[in-house]
C-alpha positions, -999 to +999 in steps of 0.1 A: -401-601+188-391-602+225-407-578+249-383-551+261-402-541+292-398-558+326-423-557+355-416-549+392-441-568+413-432-554+447-462-542+467-458-509+487-482-502+516-490-465+519-516-443+536-524-432+571-516-453+601-534-455+634-549-478+660-583-477+643-571-484+608-589-514+593-575-540+570-599-528+543-586-492+546-551-504+544-559-525+513-574-494+496-541-476+500-519-505+489-499-498+457-475-515+434-449-502+410-448-515+374-424-508+346-437-510+310-424-501+276-430-464+280-422-458+316-430-465+352-461-462+373-471-467+409-507-478+407-533-488+433-536-526+438-574-521+438-581-489+417-612-470+428-615-452+394-597-470+366-602-452+333-592-471+301-588-453+268-598-482+245-619-513+246-589-536+244-574-521+276-608-523+293-613-560+285-577-567+295-584-551+329-616-572+333-596-604+324-571-595+351-598-591+377-600-553+378-632-533+373-628-503+350-650-474+360-649-458+325-638-471+291-635-449+260-647-466+228-618-454+206-615-488+189-651-489+178-653-525+189-690-532+193-686-568+206-661-559+233-681-528+242-711-549+248-692-572+271-679-541+291-714-526+293-729-558+305-702-558+333-714-524+345-687-504+329-695-468+318-687-463+281-678-430+267-672-420+231-638-410+217-625-404+182-610-434+164-577-442+180-577-409+199-576-398+235-604-376+249-594-341+259-570-341+288-591-316+307-620-341+305-597-369+318-585-348+347-621-339+356-628-376+361-603-377+390-590-412+381-565-431+403-553-452+373-552-447+336-548-476+311-542-478+273-528-500+246-495-498+227-464-476+232-470-460+198-507-456+204-523-424+218-518-434+255-481-443+249-475-411+229-491-389+256-477-409+286-459-380+303-490-357+302-513-385+313-490-394+342-494-359+355-531-367+359-529-402+373-505-432+372-506-445+337-500-481+324-494-488+287-501-524+277-477-540+251-488-553+217-457-571+204-445-606+215-458-641+215-493-647+227-479-664+258-455-635+266-482-610+262-506-629+284-481-631+311-471-594+307-508-582+307-513-601+340-482-588+356-489-551+346-525-554+358-518-572+390-534-606+382-524-634+405-502-661+391-530-687+393-553-665+371-525-660+345-519-697+345-556-704+339-557-679+310-528-697+294-543-731+300-576-721+285-558-709+253-536-739+252-566-762+254-581-748+222-547-747+204-541-784+212-576-793+199-569-774+167-536-791+161-553-824+162-574-815+131-551-790+113-534-817+093-509-805+068-529-775+057-515-741+051-532-710+065-526-674+052-535-644+074-543-613+054-556-579+066-567-545+053-573-514+074-595-485+064-597-498+028-561-487+021-533-507+038-529-544+030-508-564+054-499-598+069-484-606+103-447-618+107-439-650+126-432-632+158-466-615+160-491-629+186-516-640+160-488-658+141-477-677+172-512-688+178-515-701+143-482-720+147-493-735+180-525-746+164-505-767+139-511-748+107-483-741+082-480-707+066-471-695+031-434-691+026-437-653+024-453-652+058-425-673+074-400-645+068-388-627+099-395-590+102-386-563+127-421-547+124-454-555+141-469-561+106-457-565+070-471-543+043-482-560+011-480-544-023-505-557-049-478-577-067-471-597-034-507-608-029-505-640-051-476-652-028-501-653+001-522-681-013-528-711+010-554-739+016-571-715+041-571-678+037-582-659+069-594-624+063-604-608+096-630-581+093-644-554+116-649-517+120-613-509+111-607-540+091-619-541+055-607-573+036-631-566+006-607-538-004-578-563-006-599-588-025-609-562-051-572-560-063-567-577-096-539-598-082-562-611-055-580-631-081-551-655-080-559-665-045-575-700-046-578-710-009-610-712+011-618-678+025-627-673+062-639-641+078-634-640+116-635-609+138-606-586+133-611-574+169-600-608+180-573-617+155-555-584+154-557-575+191-531-583+218-551-592+250-555-626+267-592-626+258-584-619+221-559-648+222-585-671+236-610-660+210-585-666+182-576-700+196-613-709+197-616-697+161-585-718+150-601-749+166-633-741+147-614-736+114-595-768+119-628-787+124-647-768+096-670-750+120-682-714+123-660-688+139-670-662+166-693-634+155-704-602+172-735-620+182-716-648+199-687-629+214-706-624+246-709-662+251-672-665+243-664-641+271-686-660+296-667-692+287-634-675+291-644-660+324-657-694+338-623-709+330-600-682+345-618-674+377-605-696+405 
């Protein structure tokens, strides 16, 4: 699914002028205008108080070289929250997939707001949030490469940093493709114990799987105009493959899918990676998924909440110039 949004990268210098103005003061007032899927925002090049409304947006900012002041933990992603906290980011609680009260946001006096998904809470409340501070909504649909480039552009990462992110991901995918063989890989998910789904070929996780050299079940090769494909119980047997990847996490509950009578017909080897990597659309999650795909291809362990911090350090060491 191609991205609809485009990005304007022009930099606009604003602020007071005078004979005593330093280069540092000028840099603090430098802005740039970006266009995303929900609207437009003129944001600081170096935000003094960036507030992100979910852990995914927070880690995307860190990956781009920005330092969020506050991140709300609306995704309940403990692994990513630990990375953010270790980086000195203040974490604040929020309801699951919810915004904090707008009065609270306004009291923080942010100079930039950041969230994930045009249909998520930040996207839905974009107009109101924009009255408080310039607001950027990160995309979630597209190939992993498109989204890596788009994240970098929206967050002001330099081209070299974006290229290094892509190179780090490609390195793991190429390694995986050398060991994938002719095996098929099925990606199955369940959220909150109720909705069973898979991802269409255009989804970022699907493009990672394809670039890692794995084939998919025929059902999962069908194009779809949605970000995910719902699976009724009678469709579960069609999802069988040599390898069955069942990401799990706070919001992801694959045991509920496996409890279905029709799931007994699945014969492939079951693998349980982190849903917060496989079902998330940030450069770091793509890197983590690529690392997992290499591990799966080689028959090794995938990333866990205990090792995700090490994964971040590896990613950071490869993307910082």
